[in-house]
MARNU-893650 format. One record per atom (N, C-alpha, C, O): residue in one letter; x, y negated, z negated. Coordinates in steps of 0.05 Angstrom, whole numbers, plus 5000, padded with zeros to 4 digits. Layout:
residues N
AXYZ ...
end
This chain:
residues 118
X534954255426 X536754065438 X538454215458 X539454435453 X538854095481 X540554225501 X543454135499 X544153975481 X545154235516 X548054185514 X548753895520 X550853805513 X546953745533 X547453465539 X546553285516 X546753035518 X545653405493 X544853245470 X542053125474 X541452925461 X540453245491 X537753145496 X535753325482 X536153575480 X533553205473 X531453355459 X528953355475 X528553175492 X527253545471 X524553545483 X522553495460 X521253675451 X522353235452 X520653165429 X517953065439 X517752925459 X515953145424 X513253055431 X512252845412 X513752675402 X509652855406 X508252655390 X509552625362 X509952825349 X510052385354 X510952315327 X513652435320 X514252475296 X515252495340 X517952605335 X519952455352 X519252335373 X522452445342 X524552315357 X527052495357 X527352665339 X528852445376 X531152615378 X533452515360 X534152285360 X534452705345 X536852665328 X539052835341 X538653075344 X541352715348 X543352865362 X544553095346 X545853275358 X544153105320 X545253315304 X542953525298 X543453765301 X540653425289 X538553605280 X536453675302 X534853855297 X536553545324 X534453585345 X532053405339 X532353185330 X529653505345 X527253345341 X526553325311 X526453535298 X526253085302 X525453035274 X523052855274 X522552705292 X521452885253 X518952725250 X519652435244 X521452385228 X518152255256 X518351975249 X516951925222 X515352095214 X517551705209 X516251635183 X513251665186 X512051575205 X512051775165 X509151805165 X508052065175 X505652125174 X509852235187 X509052495199 X510852715189 X513152655181 X509852955188 X511453185178 X510653435193 X508953435211 X511953655186 X511453925196 X511953945226 X510053995242 X514453925235 X515053955264 X514354235274 X515054435261 X512954245296 X512154495308 X512454485338 X512354275350 X512754725349 X512854745379 X510054685389 X508054795381 X509954495408 X507454415421 X507854435451 X508554245464 X507454675462 X508054725490 X511054725493 X512454875479 X512154565511 X515054545515 X516354345496 X518854315497 X514854205480 X515853995463 X515654075433 X514054245426 X517153935417 X516853955388 X515453705379 X516353485384 X513153745365 X511553515357 X511053525327 X511153745315 X510453295315 X509753275287 X506853185286 X506252945291 X505053365279 X502153305281 X500853285254 X498353235253 X502353315232 X501153305205 X501853035193 X504152965189 X499752875186 X500152615174 X501052645145 X500052815130 X502852475136 X503752465108 X501752275094 X501452055103 X500552365072 X498852185057 X500552035037 X501052135015 X501451795045 X503251635027 X501851555001 X503151504982 X499251545001 X497751454978 X497651664955 X496851604933 X498351914962 X498352124941 X500552094921 X500352204899 X502651944927 X504951914910 X505851624910 X506451514931 X505851504887 X506651214885 X509451164895 X510050934901 X511151364896 X513851314906 X514051304936 X516151234947 X511751364950 X511851354979 X510251124991 X509951105015 X509350934974 X508050694984 X508850464966 X509850494943 X508450214976 X509249984960 X506849804952 X507249564947 X504449924951 X502149764943 X502349674914 X503249824897 X501449434909 X501449324882 X499249454865 X497449574876 X499549434839 X497549554821 X494749434825 X492749564820 X494649184835 X492149054838 X490849124865 X488649024871 X492049294881 X490949364907 X490449664908 X491149814890 X489049744929 X488350024933 X489850124958 X489650004979 X491250344955 X492650464978 X490650624994 X489150794983 X490650585021 X488850735039 X490650865060 X492050735075 X490551135061 X492051275081 X490851245109 X488451255112 X492651195129 X491851195157 X493851375172 X495951425161 X493151455196 X494951635211 X497751515214 X498051305226 X499651645202 X502451565205 X503351345187 X505651255188 X501551235170 X502251015153 X500150975131 X498851175123 X499950735120 X498050675099 X497550375099 X499150215111 X495450285087 X494850005083 X494449955053 X493650135038 X494849705045 X494349625017 X491949435018 X492049225030 X489749515006 X487249355007 X486949214980 X487149324959 X486348954983 X486148784959 X483148724953 X481448784969 X482648624929 X479848554922 X478848344941 X480348204954 X476148324943 X474948124962 X475947844956 X476347764933 X476447704978 X477447424975 X480447404974 X481447174973 X481847624974 X484747604974 X485947784996 X484447955007 X488447745002 X489747915022 X492448005013 X493647874996 X493348225025 X495948335016 X498248205031 X498148175055 X500248135016 X502748015028 X504848245027 X505848305006 X505448355050 X507248585052 X510148505046 X511848675042 X510748235047 X513448145041 X513948155011 X516148225001 X511948074995 X512248064966 X510748284952 X511048314927 X509248454967 X507748674955 X505748594933 X505648724912 X504248374938 X502248284919 X499748194935 X499848124958 X497448204921 X495048094932 X495047794926 X495547704904 X494547634947 X494547344943 X491847224948 X490347324965 X491147014934 X488546884936 X486547034920 X487147214905 X484046954923 X481847084909 X481747014879 X482946804871 X480447174864 X480047114836 X482447214820 X483247444823 X483447044804 X485747114788 X484847254762 X482747184751 X486447434752 X485747584728 X486247394704 X488247264702 X484247384687 X484447214663 X485547394640 X484447594634 X487747304629 X489047464608 X487947394580 X488047554562 X486947154577 X485847064552 X483646864557 X484146674573 X481346894545 X479146714550 X477646664524 X477846804505 X476046454526 X474446374503 X471646304513 X471446134531 X469646424502 X466846364509 X465846154490 X465946194465 X464745934500 X463645724484 X460745694492 X460045694515 X459045654472 X456245594478 X455645314467 X455745254443 X455145134486 X454544854478 X451844774490 X451444794514 X449944694473 X447244624482 X446044834499 X444744774519 X446345094492 X445145314507 X446645394532 X445845584546 X448745254539 X450345314563 X452845464555 X454345374538 X453245694568 X455645854562 X457845784581 X457445774605 X460145724570 X462445634587 X464745824581 X465345884558 X466045924602 X468346094599 X470845924603 X471245814624 X472545914583 X474945764584 X477345954587 X477646134570 X478945924607 X481246084611 X483545944597 X484045704601 X485046084580 X487145964564 X489846064573 X490146294583 X491845904570 X494545994575 X495446184553 X494246184531 X497346344559 X498446534539 X499246384514 X500446164516 X498746484491 X499346364465 X497946104460 X498845944443 X495746054474 X494245804469 X491845884451 X490146044460 X491745774428 X489645844409 X487545624407 X486545564385 X486845504430 X484845284430 X482145384419 X481545624419 X480545194411 X477845254402 X475845094419 X476644904432 X473345174419 X471345044435 X471044744426 X471144564442 X470644714401 X470344454389 X470844474360 X470844694348 X471244254347 X471844264319 X469644124304 X469644104279 
end
């Protein structure tokens, strides 16, 4: 940083008036790149659950400078609520019934002890 408080920052870096060139989120390892200071090493946010907000039902995928949360087929990630929406819902309790050779899967509410038939 020069005496006027200006920085010569390159790719993925920004000027901090106290520290000089610092890496923007998603990038690390500031290095001299010609006349500029650049951050050219991507942070893999998916390596540590504390550095991403993907839900347990999604898969974190690292991309340059950031990450995405990928949901099961038929659903999509809502970054406001950090959940996969739509698609097939997880059944927490189910009952298989066989009636006249036809197998039917019944999804039950929690603490519901229904039976196929009596």
